[in-house]
C-alpha positions as CSV (number, residue, x, y, z in Angstrom):
1,Q,0.3,0.0,0.0
2,Q,1.3,3.0,-1.7
3,E,2.1,5.5,2.4
4,R,0.5,9.1,1.0
5,P,2.3,12.5,1.6
6,Q,1.7,14.6,4.4
7,W,1.0,18.3,4.5
8,L,2.0,20.4,6.2
9,S,0.0,24.6,5.9
10,S,2.5,27.0,6.9
11,L,1.6,31.5,6.2
12,Y,4.7,33.5,5.9
13,L,4.2,37.1,6.3
14,S,6.4,39.9,7.8
15,M,6.1,40.5,11.6
16,E,5.1,44.2,10.2
17,Q,1.8,42.0,9.0
18,L,1.4,40.7,12.6
19,R,-1.3,42.2,15.3
20,F,-1.4,40.7,18.7
21,S,-3.5,41.5,20.9
22,A,-4.5,40.5,24.8
23,V,-5.9,37.2,25.7
24,H,-7.4,37.8,29.3
25,R,-8.2,34.8,32.0
26,L,-11.8,33.7,34.1
27,V,-10.6,31.8,37.0
28,Q,-13.5,29.8,38.7
29,G,-12.7,31.2,42.5
30,N,-14.5,29.6,45.0
31,Q,-12.3,27.1,45.7
32,V,-9.1,29.8,46.1
33,D,-7.6,30.5,49.9
34,R,-7.6,34.2,48.9
35,T,-4.8,35.5,52.2
36,L,-2.7,33.4,49.1
37,L,-3.4,35.0,46.7
38,M,-2.7,38.3,47.5
39,R,0.3,36.5,49.5
40,C,1.9,35.4,45.9
41,I,0.0,38.6,44.4
42,T,1.7,41.5,46.7
43,S,5.4,39.3,46.9
44,Y,5.5,40.8,42.6
45,Y,3.2,43.5,42.7
46,Y,1.7,46.4,44.0
47,L,-1.6,46.2,44.0
48,T,-4.3,49.8,43.5
49,Y,-7.8,50.4,43.4
50,I,-9.7,51.0,39.9
51,P,-11.3,54.1,40.7
52,S,-15.1,54.3,39.6
53,N,-14.2,50.4,39.6
54,R,-14.5,50.0,36.1
55,P,-13.0,47.2,33.9
56,Y,-9.4,48.2,33.5
57,R,-7.5,47.0,30.4
58,P,-3.4,47.3,30.9
59,E,-2.6,49.6,29.4
60,A,1.2,48.9,29.0
61,R,3.8,46.1,29.5
62,G,4.0,44.7,33.2
63,Q,1.1,45.6,34.1
64,I,-2.2,42.6,34.3
65,G,-6.0,43.6,36.0
66,L,-7.5,41.6,38.5
67,F,-11.1,41.4,38.9
68,F,-11.6,39.7,42.5
69,S,-14.4,40.2,45.0
70,G,-16.9,42.2,42.8
71,I,-13.8,45.0,42.3
72,W,-11.4,45.9,40.1
73,Y,-7.4,46.4,41.0
74,K,-4.3,47.4,38.9
75,L,-1.5,45.5,39.6
76,E,2.0,47.0,38.6
77,P,5.7,44.6,39.1
78,I,8.0,46.0,42.7
79,P,10.8,47.6,40.7
80,Y,13.5,45.3,42.7
81,E,12.1,42.6,41.0
82,R,13.6,43.1,37.4
83,E,12.1,39.7,36.4
84,L,8.3,40.4,36.1
85,L,10.2,43.7,33.3
86,E,11.9,40.7,31.0
87,R,9.6,38.1,31.1
88,P,5.9,38.4,29.3
89,E,3.0,39.1,32.0
90,C,1.2,35.2,30.6
91,V,4.3,33.3,31.2
92,L,5.2,35.1,35.4
93,L,0.7,35.4,36.1
94,Q,1.0,31.8,35.2
95,Q,4.1,30.9,37.1
96,R,3.4,33.5,40.1
97,I,-0.1,33.0,41.2
98,L,-2.6,31.2,38.4
99,S,0.0,27.2,39.0
100,P,0.6,28.4,43.3
101,A,-2.2,29.8,44.2
102,F,-4.8,27.7,42.8
103,G,-3.4,24.7,41.7
104,I,-3.4,25.0,38.2
105,V,0.0,23.7,36.6
106,E,-1.3,22.6,33.4
107,P,-3.5,25.5,32.2
108,A,-4.4,23.9,28.9
109,D,-5.9,21.3,30.1
110,D,-7.5,22.3,33.7
111,Q,-11.0,23.3,33.7
112,R,-11.4,25.8,36.0
113,L,-9.8,28.4,33.9
114,R,-11.0,30.0,30.8
115,Y,-9.6,33.1,27.5
116,F,-10.9,35.9,26.1
117,G,-9.3,37.4,23.6
118,N,-10.4,41.3,23.6
119,A,-12.1,40.5,20.9
120,A,-14.8,39.4,23.6
121,W,-14.2,41.5,26.5
122,E,-18.0,42.4,26.1
123,D,-18.4,38.7,27.0
124,L,-15.9,38.4,29.9
125,L,-17.1,40.9,31.7
126,S,-20.8,39.7,31.2
127,E,-19.6,36.6,32.8
128,L,-18.4,39.0,35.8
129,S,-21.5,40.1,35.9
130,K,-23.4,37.2,36.6
131,D,-21.1,34.5,39.2
132,P,-19.6,36.9,41.8
133,C,-16.8,34.2,42.2
134,L,-15.2,34.1,39.4
135,I,-11.2,36.2,39.3
136,A,-10.2,37.9,36.3
137,F,-6.7,38.8,35.8
138,T,-6.1,40.8,32.6
139,L,-3.0,41.7,30.4
140,F,-1.3,43.7,28.2
141,P,-0.8,42.5,24.9
142,M,2.5,40.7,24.1
143,D,4.2,42.7,20.6
144,S,6.5,41.2,18.1
145,A,10.4,41.7,19.7
146,E,8.8,39.9,22.7
147,L,7.8,37.5,21.0
148,I,10.4,36.4,19.6
149,R,13.5,37.0,23.3
150,S,10.6,34.5,24.1
151,A,11.8,32.7,21.0
152,K,15.3,33.0,21.7
153,L,15.6,32.6,25.4
154,G,13.7,29.4,24.8
155,M,10.9,29.9,27.5
156,D,8.2,28.4,26.9
157,L,4.5,30.4,26.9
158,P,1.4,29.4,28.2
159,V,-1.1,28.3,26.1
160,H,-3.5,30.8,24.8
161,S,0.0,33.9,25.1
162,L,-1.7,36.3,23.1
163,G,-3.9,36.2,20.1
164,I,-2.4,36.8,16.6
165,S,-3.9,37.6,13.3
166,P,-4.1,37.9,10.6
167,K,-5.5,34.2,10.9
168,S,-5.1,32.1,7.6
169,P,-7.8,31.8,5.7
170,F,-9.7,28.4,6.2
171,G,-9.9,26.1,3.0
172,I,-7.5,27.4,1.3
173,L,-4.4,25.2,1.3
174,M,-2.4,24.5,-1.8
175,H,0.6,22.1,-3.0
176,E,1.9,21.2,-5.8
177,L,1.0,17.9,-7.1
178,S,3.8,16.2,-9.0
179,N,3.3,15.5,-12.4
180,D,3.2,11.4,-11.0
181,S,-0.4,12.7,-8.6
182,Q,-1.6,14.7,-11.6
183,K,-1.9,11.4,-13.5
184,D,-2.9,9.2,-10.8
185,R,-6.1,11.5,-10.5
186,K,-6.8,11.5,-14.3
187,N,-6.8,7.0,-13.9
188,E,-8.9,7.7,-11.2
189,G,-11.3,9.5,-13.2
190,E,-10.9,7.3,-16.0
191,T,-12.1,4.0,-14.0
192,A,-15.4,5.7,-11.9
193,S,-16.8,6.5,-15.4
């Protein structure tokens, strides 16, 4: 039996053509130790209230938004924690908060963790309004330089670290058929008729 060729689809774009967006996290918080969560956060970040308790999306690299017990906060890195300025927020959130405070060590498989891209911001807010036990972490998007730096350092990024566009159109895949493959297809068509 002849083995069929395997194909890998790829799309080549320059970095200037790529657009990155943040992917926010929503966690079921009814099982979390609140004291441990606050200790994990305040060990690395200053915690400040958001005026008028408006939903908060970070405005700069290093910041993280937090919705906890009905209140919006801004997390800003403590200056002496240099690592907080050198690593992507999604990595720090996973290693410093989600893993130790929530026990989420495999974010791809943990049912307590859900993801919302910037395009689904209103859906995230709607979920928060329905369930007071939910905790949200909002992130600032990575840029191309940060993504490349992370790759060069061999850094493992958690699942859904960022949204990337443009996406390749679904169903538009092309590959060149060799002459032998074209003859086989022609012969199959003649046999069928």
